[in-house]
N, C-alpha and C positions, 0 to 999 in steps of 0.2 A: 413598259415597266414604270417609267416616270409618271405616266398618266394615272396608273393605278394607285401609286403612292399619293398623288395629289388628291384623289377622291377620298382616300382613307383618312387623311388629315382632317377633313371637314366633318367627319362623323362624330357623334357623341360616343361615350364609352360603350354603351349597350349595343349600338349599331356596329361599332368597330369590332366587338367580340363576335357578333353574328357574321360579319364579313370574314373575319379570320377563320372561324369554324367552317364556313362554306368553302373558303379557299383550301383548307385541309381536305375536305371531302371531295372536291373537284380536282385535286392535284393529280397530275399524270401518273404519279407513282402509287396512288392510293387505290387498293382493290375495291371493287364495287360492293363488298360485303362489310366495309367499315363506315360507320356513321358517327356524327358528332352533334352535340347539343350543349347548351349552357344551362347549368343547374339553376342559375339565378332567374331564369324565365318562369319557373314554377315554384311551388312549395314542396321541396323534397321532404319526404316523410322520415327518412333515415330510420332510427330505431324507436321512434315514438310509437305509442299505441295509437290505433286508428281513432279512438275516442278523442284523444287530445288533438289529433289532426283535424277532425271535422269540426272542432270547437275553437279553431283559430279565430282571433279577433278579426273583424271586418277589414280593418286597416292593414292587417298583415297578409291578407289573401291576395295572391298575384293573379292577374287576369291575362289569360292567353287568348288569342283569337281562336274561337271554337265554332266556326260556321258549320251548320248542320247538326250540332249537338244540342241537347236540352240545356236551357239557360242556367240550371242549377249547378252545372259543372264549370268551375273557374279555369281549369287547365287540365291537361291530359293526366297528370298524376292524381289530381282531384277526382277525375272520372273513375280511374281504376280503384282507388281507395273506397269511394262511396258506393259503387255498384257491388263490390265484393262484400263490403260490410252489410249492405242491405239484403243481399241474397243469402249469405251464410248466417249472419247474426240475427237479422230481423226476420229471416225465413220468407222473404218476398220472392218466391220462386218465379212468379209471373214477370218479374223484371227482366228475366232472361229473354223473353219474347221481344222486349224493347231494346236490349243491348247486345244481342247476338244475331248475326245474320241468319236468315232462313236456311242458307246453304253452308253454314259454318263447317269448316274442316278442323278437327281436333286430332293432334298427333301425340300418341303416348308410346314412345319408342317406335316399334315397327307396326303398332296397331293404330289404324286410322278410323275415325268415325266421322260421319257426315250428317248434318242437319240439326236444327235447333231442338227437335224432339228428343234426340239422343242426349243432348246436354241436359234437358229437363229430366229425363229418365235417370241419368247418372247422378244428378244432384239429389233426386228423391231417394234413390237407393242408398246413397251415402248417408243422408240425414236419417234414414230409417235405422241403419246400423249404428250410426254415431250421432244421435239427436242433439247433443250439446256441443257439437264441434265449434270451436272458436279459433280465430287466427290472431297471432301475436307477432311482433318483431318485423314489421313491414319494411320494405325498401323498394322503390320503383326507379328504374333507369329507363330513359326515354329518348326518342328522336322523332323528327318529322314535323308535319304541319297538317292543317285541316284541308289542304288542297290535294296533296299527293297521298295523304294518309299518315297517321301516327303509328309509332311502334313503342311498345312498352315491354320491359322485362322486370317482373316483380317476384320477390321471394317472401315467404312467410313461414311461420311455425305454427302448426295446428295442435291444439289440445282437445282431446275428445274421450268419451267413455263408450265402450262397445256394449250398448244396451239393447240392440236389435239383432235378429238373425240376418245372415246374408248368404247368398248363393255360393260365394267363393270361400268365405271364412267359417261358414257353418253357424251353429247356435251361438247366441250372445255369450260372451265370456265375463261381462261385467268389469273388465279391466280398463284402466285409464291408460291412454297412449299419447305420446308426443311425437310428431313427425314433421319433417320439413318438406316444403313444396316450392318449386319455381315454375314460372310460366312466362312464355313469350307470346305477345298478342299483336296482331296488326288490326288497326281500327280506323274506320272512316264513317262519317255521318252518323255518329252515336252508336255504331254497331261494330262488334268484334267479328271479323270474317275469317280469321285463321288463328289457331292457338297451338303452341307446342308445350305440353305439360310434362314435367318431371317430378316424381315423388319418391321419397325414401320408403317405398313399400316394404322393402326387406326389413327395415327397422320396425315398421308397424307390425309385421307378421311375428317377429321375435317377441315383441311386447305382449301380443295376444297369447303367447305360449304355444304357438303352432310351429310345425316343422316346415321351414322354407322350401325344402326339396319336394315334399309332398304337395304343398300348395303350388309350386312351380309346375309339377306334373299335371295337376288339375287344370291350371291355367293353360298349359300346352294343349291338352285334349280339347278344351272348349274354344280354342282360337286357331284351329288348324286351317280353317277357311279364311278367317279374318287376316291371318298372317302366316302363310305357308313358309316352309323352310327356305332359307336363303341359299342361293347357289352361286358361290364365288370362291376363288382360290387365290393363289399368289399374284396372278395378273391384276386382280382388282385391289389387292392390298399392297404389299411391298414387293417390288421386283427383286428377285434373288440376284445378288451380285451388283446391284445398282444402288449406291448409297444415296440417301436423300440430299437434295440440293441445300446449300447454305444460304439463308436469307441475308442479304446485304442491305443495311439501311442507306438511305440517300445521303445522309450526312452524319456528323458526330453529335449534332444537336439533338436533344431529347424531343421526340414527337410521339404522342401516346399511341397512335395507330401503329407506327413502326415498332414501338416498344412491345406491344402485345404480339405482333408478328414474330419478334425476336424470341419472346418467352415461349411461344408454341413451337417455333422452328427448332430452337436449341434443346429445350427440355422435353417436349412432347414428341416431336417428329424424329429428331436425331438421338434422343435418349442421352444427351450430354448433361447428366444430372449435376455436374459440377457448377453449371450456370445458375443453379438455385441460389448460391451465395452471391451471385452478381445481381440477380433480379429481385430477390426478396430481402427485406430487412432482417437483421440477425435474429430478432425476437418475433418475427412474423408468425401469424396464426392462420391455419387453414381449418375451417369448420367443415369437417369431412362427413361422409355418410355414417349412419348409425350413431349420430350425436357424438362423434369423436372430435376432439380438438387436437390438431397436429401442431406442435409448438416448436419453433426454431428450425434453422436450415437443415440440421442433421436428420431430424424426424421427417421433415418434408421430403428430403431425398429418399428416405426409406419408403415413404408412402407411394411415391411415383414408381420406384423399383417394383414394389409388390403389385401395383396396378398393371404395369406394362409387362410383367413376367407372364401374365395370363395370355397376352396377345403380343408376343415378342416381335412379330413381323407386321403388326397392325398398321393400317393407314389412318392418319389423322386428318380430319376434314373440319375446317372452320366454316360454319354456315353464316354466322353474323357476329360482328363486334360493334358494340354501341358504347360510345365514350361521352360521359358527362363531365364538363369542366367544373371544378369546385374552387373557384376563386383565383386560381393561377394556372399557368401552363405546366406546372410541375405536379399539380394535384388533380386527380380524376377519380370518378367512379366508373367502372367499366363492367358491362355484361357481355359474356361470350357464350354462344351456343355452338356446341362442337359434337363430333362423332369420332369414335374409334372403331374401325371395321377390320376384322381379321379372323384368323383361325384360332380357336381356343386350343392351343397346342402346348401350353406351358402351365406349370403349377404356379398359382398366385392367388389373387383375391377370390376367384371363382372356383377354387378347389382343383382337384385332379383334372388334367387335360382330357377333354372329350373328343377333340378333333373336329368339332362342329364350327361352322362359321357363326360369328356373333357380331352384333352391332351394339356398341355402348353409346347411347346418346345422352348428353348431359348439358347442364347450364352452370356456368361459373360466374360469380360476381366478385369483383375486385375493388379494394380500396387502395389506390395508388397515391402515396404521399411522398413528396420530395423525391420523385423519380424512381421510387422503389415500391414493391408490393408490401403493404403493411398488414392487410387482412384479406382473406379470401373465403368465399362460401362455395364449395365444390359439391355438386349434386348429380348423381345418376341413380337410376332405378335398378338395384341389384336383382330384384325379382323378375324384371323384364328380361335381363340377361339370362338368368336361370331358366326362364320360360323358353327362350330360344335354344338353350342347351338340351332341354328335355322335350323339345318339339319333335314328335316322331316323323321320320321320313315315310314315304309311301311303302317302301320295302319293309320297314320296321312295323308298320301298321298291319300289313299283310301277314307277316311272320307271327305277330302276336295274336292274330285272329280277332282283333277288336274291330267293332263296327264304327264307322265315322260318326261322331257326335255333331248334330246340327248346331252351328254357331248362332247364338242369339245376340242380343245387344250386350256385348261384354263391356261392362263399365268399371268393375273393380271399385276403387275409391277415387272420387274426383277431387 
């Protein structure tokens, strides 16, 4: 212990921060799904428009080691912002071949697609239906390096007009839509090799003036082979009669990784919604699905109650927690990828109980300031959950007399 302290004293401030973050990550008590990075190593985009970001003065651009990446990218945030802008705004679809792995895996809820050609196809189909699509309100949370690979979690808000026909949504409506998107990416040697995509497709369908249930049924019919019905019950969700364990932090000192474990354990896993007042600031805001802003601890408690009422015995899984230090150990930006798996056996956000197994996969971004959550962006795809609810079982297909529809490259909107 004394030897470690001696080594730390000799470090400059930047190296000391890196050392402390690495110490957090390698701590015996830290799960292998929690990662740390310092926001000062990169140019965090926050809420700036990407045009302002790419026109930063030369002296303001922070250089990160990017071995294996094209020289135009200063750091990993720079990489994500620039390629996204070039593909979607500049319509450089060919850049996908340079920045996506040939064997890329893309996860949209329970639907998985593979290969760069499907990414190309999905992008073209989206731009055909929404040719003026633009992204606003970026933020990128990151971790990793150029040796083991980088990770990014970025969120954005898209504005587009439905000017083209599409297989799923039908004839063009001419309506303007606004919808939020979040994506997690793993990146190495200039290429994204795995992506988890979450979109507020339910809000998109509403704005197009379409019936979400009818669209969900159409999605279910066309994805029976891509994503067959899940088969699980209480053994895979919550064991009846066995209460969830209580997470106990290693000390009374604030540590962001343990704080996020506390938030999910108390509020999400144990449904102890009284802890909202302990973990959120009094005037905290959650930017929820369908462009709703949930303001204050009372409204936030109500939101969680309605969500979990649909899956009262659902199991909560944390897949990844990424923490970016913002100047002090009390202030952090955090990205969490999570899942809720359970039986749709209660009335709540997804309507009357269907008795079907559902998987709600989502990404949340948090602004933690002075050891409490000040702002949160919580996103899941309500249409993906409805698709699962209306996905016909083999018995239902036989009883209805419908013939199986061959699954094509189901892209929806990327």
